N, C-alpha and C positions, 0 to 999 in steps of 0.2 A: 459250643460251650457258652451260649448266650443266655443261659438260665442259671438260677441260683440253686435249685434243688432238683434232684432226679429220684424218682420212686419206682421201685419194681412192684408191679401188681400181678398177682397170680389169681386167675379166674377159672372156675371149673370148665372143663373142656366142652361139656354138653350145652353150654349157654350160648345161643345165638351165633350168627355169622360174625366173622372177625371185623368187617368194615362197619357193620351196624353196632356191634359191641363197642368198638373204638369210639364211635360218635356218642353213644349213650354214656360211656364213662366220662367223657369230656363234659357233657351237659349236666350230669349229676354233680361233678366237682365244681362247675361254675356256680352252682347254687350253694353247695356245702362250704366252698372256700370263698364265698362272697366277701368282698372288701379286704381279702388277704392276698390277692394276686393281681398282677398286671397282664400276664399272658400264660396260657396253658396249651400244651401240645401233648397228644397221646400217640404212641407208636406201638404197632404190633410187632413182636419179635419172634413168634413161633410157639413151640410147645416145650414144656419141661419134661425131660426124659423120665425122671423118677416117677411122676404121677400123672403125666399127660395134661397138666394144667396149662392154660393159655397164658403166655407171658406178655405183659404190656409195660412199656416204659413211659412214665409220666414226667414231663419236664415243665417246670414252673418258674416264672419270674415273680419275685415277691414284692408285696407292698410293705410299708414300714412296720405296721402292726400285725404282721403275719403270725407271730407267735403268741398272741393273746389267748389265754385259756378259756375265755368266755365269748360265745357267739350270741350277740344281742339281736333279738328279733323285733317284730312290730308290737305295738301296744296290745295288751291282752284282750281288749274289748273290740278290736278291729277285725275286719273280714280277713285280712292277711294273716292274722294270728292262727286261724284255722288251717291255712295252707302250711304255715310254719310247723304246726304240731303234726300235721300229716306227713311232712317231709322227714322230720327228726324222730317221730314216734314218741315213746315214753321217756326219751332223754330230755325232752323239752319240759321246762318248768316255768312257772310265773315267778319273777323276781322283782324286788323293788330296788330301783337305782338311786344314786345320790341326788338326782334332780327331782326325786319324788314320783317318777313315773313307774307304772307297773307294766312290764313287758315280758313276752315270751323270751326264754333264753336257754342256752345249753352250756353247762359247765363241764369242760373236758378233763380238767386236772384240778385236784383239790390242793389247797395249801400254798399256792404261788400264783403270781400274776402272769408270768411268762413260762412257756414250755416249748423247747425246740422240737419236741416230738408231736406237737399238737396237730400239725397238718396230716401226719400219718394216721393218727387216731380218728380224725374226722373222715378222711378218705376211706379207711377200712369200715367205719360205721355206715356211712351213707351208701357206699357201693354194695356192701353186703345187704343192706335193707332194700335197695331199689333194683339191683341187678342180680346178685347172687353172692354166695359166700366168697369173700375175698381176703387175701393176705397181702398187706402193704408193707414194704420195707424201704426205708430211706437208703439210697445208694450214696454213702458218704464214708469218710474216714474218721476214726476216733481221734480228735485233736485235743481232747481234754488234758492229757499229760504234757502237752506242748505249750499251752497258753494259760494265762491267769485271767480270771473274769473281772469285770469292771468293779464289782464290790470289793475285791481284794486290794484295790488301790485307794479305798476311801481313807485309810489311815494316813497315807502319803498326802493326798490332796487336802484333807482337813488340817494336817499339821502345817503345810505350807501356807494355806489361806490364813491360818492363825498367826504364823510368823510374819507374813506380809502385812497383815493388819497392824501388828505391833510396831513393825519397822516404820511404816508410814505415820504412825502416831507418836513417834519419839519427838519430844520437845526439847528445845534448848541446844541443839547441835549447832556448831558453827556454820554448817551448810546442811540444808534440809535434803532428805532423800527424795529423789524424783521418781524412781521406779525400782521395783524388786521383782526379778523374773527368774523362775526356776528353769534351769536348762537340762534337767535330768530326764532320761528316757522313762524312768518310772513315773514321773509326774505326767508325761505325755501318754502313759499307758501303752507304750510301744515296746517294752522290754518285759519278759516274763519274770516270775519269782520276785515280786516287790518286797521291800521291808514290811513287816506286818505289825509294827508297833510294840515290839518287845525284843530286847537284846538277849540272844541265846548264846550261852557260852558252852563250848565243848569241854572235854576233860583235859584239854591241852595244858601241859605244864609250862609251855612256852609263854603263856599269857599271864601276866601278873598285874594286879590292881594295887596301886600305891596309895599313899596317904592323901593325895589330892584327888582320889577317886577316878583317876585316869588309867586305863589299862595300857600296858606296853609289852613289847616282845622282849623276852629275856634270852639273850644269846649265850649259848654255851657250846662246849665241844660235843661232837656227835655221840661220844660214848658216855656222856654225862646223863645218867638216868633221871637225875633231878630236874633237868632242863630239856627233856626230849618229849616225844609224843606228837600227835597230829597238830597241824597248823590250826590256829583258831578259826572258827567258821567265818566266812567272808561277810563283813558288814559294809554295805555300800554307803557312800555319802551322796547326798543330793546337793548339787552345786546351785548357788543362787548368785546371779549377777545384779549388783546394786549400782545404780547411777545416782549422782548427786548434782545439785545445781552448779552451774558454772561459776568459777572464781579464779581470778588471776593470782591468788595467794598460794596456789599449789606449786609455784616455781616453774622453771623452764628447762630443767634437766630430769632425766629419769630417776636419778638418785634422790633429788629433793622431793619429787612427786611420791616416790615410794615411802619416804620418811613421813610425809603428811598422811599417806594412806594407813601406815602402821599406827599412827596416832589416832586416827579415826577408828581403826579396828579395836584399839584398847578402850576408847570412849564408848563406842557402840556396845562392846561387850559388857562394860560396866552397867550401861543403861538396861541392857537385857537381863542382867543379873538382878537388878532392882525389880524387874517384872517376874522374877522367880524362874528364869531360864537357866539351865546349866550351860555355861559358855567357856570356851578356851580361846582367847585371842592369840594370834601369832603374827609374825611379820608378813605373811602372805594372805591372811584372812582370818575368819572367826569360825570355830567349830561351835555349833549350837545344837543342843538337844531339845526337840519339841515332841513331847509325848513319846519318847524313845524312838523317834525318827531323827537320824543325824543329818544336819545340813552343814554346808561350808559356804560362808558368805565371802564374796570377793567384791571389791569396788572397781568399777571400770569407768574410766574417764575419756571422753573424746579428746581431751587435751593430750593424753598419752599418745594417741595416734598421731596427732599433729606434730608432737615433739619428735617421734620416731621418723616421721616423713621428712622433717627438716634436717635431722641428722643424716639420714640416708642421702638426701639430695646434695648435702654438703660434704659427702664422702667421710663422714665421721662415724662409720659403722663400729669402730672400736669402743665407742661409748654405749653401744646397744648390747645388752646381754641376750643370751640365747632365749628364743621364744618371745622376745619383746621387740621384734622388728615391726615395721609398718604393716606388712601383710598379715602377720600372726595376730597382732593386736586388733586389727580391723575385724578379722574373723572371730576372735574371742569376744570382743566387746560389743560389736554391732551385729555381725551376721548370725552367730550362734543363738543369741537371745531372740532375735527376730524370727529366725527359722523355727526355733523351739515354740514360740508363741503361735506361729501359723500352723504347725503340726498339731499342737495341743488343741487348736480350734477345730481342726478336722476330726480329731479324736472325740470331741464333744458333739460335733455335727453329725457324724456318721457312726452309728453304734457298732458297726462291724469293723471299723477302721483299725482300732487299737489291737484287737486280737489278730487281725490280718497281718499287721506289721510284726507281731510276736511270732506268728507261725512262719512267716517268710524268714525271719532271723534264725529261728530254730532249724529250718530246712537248710539254709546256707551254712549255719554252724555245723550241722551234722556232716557236711561235706568238707569241713575244715577250712572254709574260705572266709568266715566272718571277721577274723582278725586282720584281713587284708582289704576290707571294704568299710568305708565310713558308714556308720549306722544311718546317718542322714540320707545317704544315697539310696539305701533300701527303703526308707520311709518315703522318700520322694517318688520312687517307683510306684508305691502303693497310692500315694496322693494323686499321681497322674491318672491312674485307673479310676479311682473314685470320682474325681472331679470331671474327667472326660465323660464317663458314663452318666453322671448326674446332669451334665450340660447337654449331651446329645440325646439321651433317652429319658431324662427325668427320673432315672431309676438307677442309683448306685447299688452296688452289691449289698444285699440285706443280711448276708450270712458270711462269716469270716472265711470259711473254707471256699465259698464261691468267689470271694474277693481274691483269695490266694491263687485260685485257678486262673483268674483273669490276669493277675500279675505274671504268672508263669507263661501265659499265652503272649503277653506283651514281650517278655524276654525272648521267647522262642520264635516269634514271627516278625518283630520290628527290625528294620534295617538301620542299625545304629551308625553304620558307616556313612550313610548319605542323609540321614534325618535325625536331628536332635529331638529331645522331648521339650514340650512347652507346658508349664504349669502356671496358671493364673490364679493367684490368691485373692486378687481384689479388682477384677475387671480393668486391668491396666494393659493387658496384652491384646490389642486389637490386631486385625489382619495386617495393617501397615507396619506395625511394630514387629510382628512375627516375620514378615518378609525381610525387614532390615536385619534382624538377628540371624535369619537363615543365610542371607548374603554374607554376613560376617563369618558365620560358621563355615561356609563353603570355601572362603578365601584362606582360612587358617586351619582347615581340617587336618592337614598333615602333621601339625604340631600339637593338636588337641588330644586329650585322653579318649579312650574308646567310648566312654559314656559322657554325653554332654546334655545337661538339663538346664534350660533357661527358665527362670521364674520371673514373676512380676517385679521382684526386687533384686535379682541377680542376672545382670546382662552379660556376665562373663561365661556363665554356663558351667563353670568348673570349680566353684567354691568348695564343693564337697566331693568332687571326683578327680581332682588334679593329680592325686597320688595313685589312682587306680591303674593297675597295669593291664596290658592287653591280654596276657596269659590268664590272669585271674578272671577278667570279664568274659573271656572266651569260654573258660571252664564253667562260669555261672550260666551262660547261655546253653552250654552242652547239657548240664544237669537239669535245666528247666525243660528242654526238649524231651529228655528221657522221662522226666516226671509226668509231663503232659501226655505222653504216649500211654503210660501205665494208667493214669487217671481216666483217660478217654476210654480205654478198654474196660475199666472198672464200671464206668457210668453206662456203657452200652451192654453190660452184662456178659461180655465175652471173657472177663477175667475177674476173679475175686481177689482184691488187693487190700493193702493197708498202708499206714504211714511208714511202717518199717521198710516197705519195698521202695519207697521214693527217697528215704533218708539214708545217707551213707553212714557207714560205721567204721570200717577198717581204713587205715591209711594205705592206699595203694599207689604204686608207681613212684615211691619216694626213693631217693638215693641213700638217705640215712633216716632212721627212726630213733628219736630220743625218748626212751621210756622213763616216765616220771615216777617218783616215789609217791605212792597213794596218799601218804600222810601229809605231803606237801600241797596236795590239791584241796583248796578250801572252798570250791564251788560245787561240791558233790551234790547231785540232785537228791540223793537219798537223805543226806543230812538236812537239806532244806525242808523236805517234807516232814521229817521227824521233828525238826524244830518248830515248824508250823503247827503240827499236831500238839506238841507240848505247850505251845503258847495259848492254845484254846483251853487247856486244862488249868493254866495259871491266870486266865483272863481276869478273874476277880481279885487277884492278889495285888498287893502294892508293887508298883513297877520299880525297877532298880534305878538308882540315881548315880550310876557309874557310867563313864564314857568308855565304850569298848575300843579295841583296836579296829580302826576304820580304814576302809579303802586299801586294805593290805592283801594283795593277791600275789604271793611269791612267784607263781608260775607265769602270770601275766607280766610281771616285772622282768623275769628271766627272758621271756619272749621279746620284750621291748629292747632289752640289752643286746640280744642276738641280732635283732634287726638293725640297731645302731652300728654294731661292729661289722656285720656281714651283709648289709643290704645290697652291695655290689657283687656279692659272691653267690648268694642263695636266696630262695624264697622259703618261708616258714609257714606251716599249716597246723592249726590247733582248733579244737572244739572247746570254747570257754565254758560250756555247760557240763563240767565234770570230766573233760577229756583227760586221759592218762598217758598220752603220747604226743610228741611234736614231730611232724614230718619235715624233712629237709630235702629240697629239690635244688640242686646246684644249677646255676644259670649255664646255658650252653657255651657261652663265651669263656666262662671260668674253666671249663673242662679242656679248653684248647691251650696249646703251647704258644706263648707269645714272646715277642722281643722285650728286652728289659725296659721297663718304664717304672718310675718310682711309685706312681699311683696304681700299678698293677701287682704290687708285692704282697698284698694281703693274702695270707695262707697259700703262698707259692714258694717254690724253691728253685734255685738256679742249677741248671744242668747244661750239658753240652748242646742240647737242642734249644735251650732258652728257658723262660720261666714256665715251669710246669706246676699243676695243682699239688699242694702238699696236704693231702687229706688227713694224714696222721696229726699234723700240727692243728688242723681245724678241730679234730675230735678232742685233742688234749685241751685246747683253749675252751671248748664248750664244756668240758668236764670241770675246769677250774671256775668258769663263770657260774655254772649250775651246781656247785658243790652243795650237798644237802637237799637238792631238788631232784637230781638225776638218779634213777635206779640202775639203768643200763643204756648202752648205745648199740644199736644193731645196724651194721653196714649191709645194705641190700643191693648196692650197685656193683657193677663189674668195673674194677679199676683198669684204666687203659695201660 
């Protein structure tokens, strides 16, 4: 799997000997694909039973501009031009280029500059002309429904660049803004189905827009027809972390710092309103509408981290609120913005990177594992593959599906128990540094998570993997191996497969399956596609000036509540891309009868044998927590 593309070539049986034909195919493609490839190999696979055609497999490693629709030849008045015309025949034309030169050229596709099918078109044309009638087919999977193209993120990137420019240009603030960094997966282009620049409302009666033009959820009883119906379609917010110049005026306690930040939120919100932005300042941040792309601005101060560290060191943890401890603040204010910037840089540098991340996440989500893995961890796996291949071979994957295959291969073959991953974003990890980190890894391996990723800015190796459980990562490795087997058989023509065969669908092996009310699921793929289509029809109409219900996903919130309550009892599995069920797998230790301990009483009952699992209580609690979301609960395990 060291290639980007694989092509199946069918050649008439009567044409030449196999070894000679194999070499001729390679020579013809080396001319036809000139400047589009780094390496080509041709393999003879035998005969096709249906028509007796000879079957060849063509494997190619691609150059960066492999998908250009135009093949530019030599100057029209040169000797080489005659050879070019002879090779391509009547497909060759004289064209004038922007630099004023007249050259022979072949246009393979009209109406666009890039075409992922262009190599197949060229191969079929030149092989048919110089060898014999050929049929060329790309051996690939259709990933179009699973990813969003670069162009679909232009509304997001343009909106943020505009917001960032305005924020940096605000004058007269008590403290100037030092930086504004978007930490959203959509801005990095690593998450599919991005906002497309128009708020789409469903027919939900739960969503009401009030006099301040802000939509809110109207809560009512289940049998109240006036306030029932589907949940409003999910509108994500893009988070922005803003840092400001240092000042001692912010105070020395979290409470005073938060008051200063709230004052800044109000002031910045007012300044943005003067610039004709629709803003809603709150105690925690500012909601900002930029061309119907919603952002949420937060201020992060290094002083907050220092205060939390001081309080922790002096055993004053009671003064620290949840999520505002030293480690959490460091991750939120420093690590996440830095990592977001680095990943965004790779997305800009490697054109297949973003779609590869999207495809990996959809694959993991289809097996109901995504909610148990930090998105950054998956993005770093992709980053490791692209940076390593670029460094070692000078050739990162040029195709998103090829990159996806390499990531699966990494997961399937790397020994994560004895070897961490190293990712160098800025030429900081030399061999000496890696050796020191490896020594640190070996000495602490027994207490480290199953996946350890050292980066040039993270010497702990666990900033995004510390919560990853062994059972989840083992399952990820297992499904990667299974997918690699199917893909390998598909590429060598021994199996005709598709994405459906490598993506999971049903929840299997669960103890309990929580079936969700379809109307509570607000991330339905069908609704997104319909809204996207509708937005194109409304493109030229005036955009709404209302702020919709944002970042509200009742199923995800329900899932987070279950994890908080029952993290020691069970693991939960869900596909966030429109999944209609949550799988529950009880931990093996929970199923055991144990001696009485106060910290072991969650969903247990006392019997003569000791504390035993109380599955009925668990189910009733889940029903209460998920009221209005749950349709049914199916118990699939055998109770002891």
